[in-house]
C-alpha positions in Angstrom: 226.7 -83.8 152.1 223.1 -82.9 152.8 221.4 -79.8 151.7 221.0 -78.7 155.3 224.8 -78.9 155.8 225.4 -76.9 152.6 222.9 -74.3 153.7 224.5 -74.0 157.1 228.0 -73.7 155.6 226.8 -71.0 153.2 225.2 -69.0 156.0 228.3 -69.3 158.1 230.5 -67.5 155.6 228.8 -64.1 156.0 228.9 -64.4 159.8 232.6 -65.1 159.7 233.2 -62.1 157.4 231.1 -60.0 159.7 233.1 -61.1 162.8 236.4 -60.3 161.0 235.1 -56.9 159.8 233.9 -56.0 163.3 237.2 -57.0 164.9 239.1 -54.9 162.5 236.7 -52.0 162.9 237.1 -52.1 166.7 240.9 -52.1 166.3 240.7 -49.2 163.9 238.5 -47.2 166.2 240.9 -47.7 169.1 243.8 -46.5 166.9 241.8 -43.5 165.7 240.9 -42.6 169.3 244.6 -42.7 170.4 245.6 -40.7 167.4 242.9 -38.1 168.1 244.0 -37.8 171.8 247.6 -37.3 170.7 246.6 -34.6 168.3 244.6 -32.9 171.0 247.6 -33.1 173.4 249.9 -31.7 170.7 247.5 -28.8 170.1 247.3 -28.1 173.9 251.1 -28.1 174.1 251.4 -25.6 171.2 248.7 -23.4 172.7 250.3 -23.4 176.2 253.8 -22.6 174.7 252.2 -19.7 172.9 250.6 -18.5 176.0 253.9 -18.7 177.9 255.6 -16.6 175.3 252.7 -14.1 175.4 252.9 -13.9 179.2 256.6 -13.3 179.1 256.2 -10.5 176.5 253.4 -8.9 178.6 255.5 -9.0 181.7 258.6 -7.6 179.9 256.7 -4.7 178.3 255.0 -3.8 181.5 258.4 -3.8 183.4 259.9 -1.6 180.8 256.8 0.7 180.8 256.9 0.9 184.6 260.5 1.8 184.7 259.9 4.5 182.1 256.7 6.0 183.5 256.4 4.7 187.1 252.7 4.1 186.5 251.5 1.7 189.2 249.0 0.0 186.8 251.9 -1.4 184.8 253.5 -3.0 187.8 250.1 -4.7 188.6 249.8 -5.9 185.0 253.4 -7.3 185.2 252.4 -9.2 188.4 249.3 -10.6 186.7 251.4 -11.7 183.7 253.8 -13.5 186.0 250.9 -15.3 187.8 249.5 -16.4 184.4 253.0 -17.5 183.4 253.2 -19.7 186.5 249.8 -21.2 185.8 250.8 -21.9 182.2 254.0 -23.7 183.3 251.8 -25.8 185.6 249.5 -26.7 182.7 252.4 -27.5 180.5 253.8 -29.8 183.2 250.5 -31.8 183.0 250.8 -32.2 179.2 254.5 -33.1 179.0 255.8 -36.2 180.7 259.3 -37.5 180.6 261.8 -37.9 177.8 263.3 -34.9 176.0 260.3 -32.8 176.6 260.4 -33.4 180.3 264.1 -32.2 180.4 263.2 -29.2 178.3 260.3 -28.4 180.6 262.7 -28.3 183.6 265.1 -26.1 181.7 262.2 -23.9 180.7 261.2 -23.5 184.4 264.8 -22.6 185.2 265.0 -19.9 182.5 261.5 -18.5 183.5 262.6 -18.2 187.1 265.8 -16.5 186.0 263.8 -14.2 183.7 261.4 -13.3 186.5 264.4 -12.6 188.8 265.8 -10.3 186.1 262.4 -8.5 185.9 262.6 -7.9 189.6 266.1 -6.6 189.3 265.1 -4.2 186.6 262.2 -3.0 188.7 264.4 -2.5 191.7 267.1 -0.6 189.7 264.5 1.5 187.9 262.7 2.6 191.0 265.7 3.2 193.1 267.6 5.4 190.6 270.9 6.9 191.9 274.4 7.1 190.5 275.3 4.3 188.1 271.8 3.0 187.9 271.6 3.6 184.1 274.6 1.3 183.5 273.2 -1.4 185.9 269.7 -1.0 184.2 271.2 -1.5 180.7 273.2 -4.5 181.9 270.1 -6.1 183.5 268.0 -5.4 180.4 270.7 -7.0 178.1 270.9 -10.0 180.4 267.1 -10.3 180.3 267.2 -10.2 176.5 269.7 -13.0 176.4 267.4 -15.1 178.6 264.4 -14.2 176.4 266.3 -15.5 173.3 267.1 -18.8 175.1 263.5 -19.1 176.1 262.4 -18.5 172.5 264.7 -21.2 171.2 263.6 -23.7 173.9 259.9 -23.2 173.2 260.5 -23.6 169.5 262.3 -26.9 170.1 259.4 -28.0 172.4 256.9 -27.1 169.7 258.8 -29.0 167.0 259.0 -32.1 169.2 255.3 -31.9 170.0 254.5 -31.6 166.3 256.7 -34.6 165.5 
């Protein structure tokens, strides 16, 4: 074997190593990018679930405050919270696709709709007054509390799945 062939073989070894290293580096970069995107999505799901819970709490406290005080500002704040809640559900729908999370999202929407209906019922009873209204109001508030507990459990399950 000539010296030229030996030199060519010796210079090819670093090129081969470089090609292999670049190939693995590109593959690792792609995996890192996908992992980073998944972490970002998980954080967005967690943040949106927290915002949904906050919107529900704001709506509930303003409904109760309005029933107690009849201050119009509280009813307006309740309506704003419901609007934010609807927007947050839409944002969550963009983040969650299919599988168990998709099913949970549908159940979450159903429970939120039922909770909003209960808010309206409480507002209606609270503003109308009349005989027996206190009993109906207490029943509606207890029903709403039951829905709120179910919503809390559901959002906790969604958060746990997103974390996994």
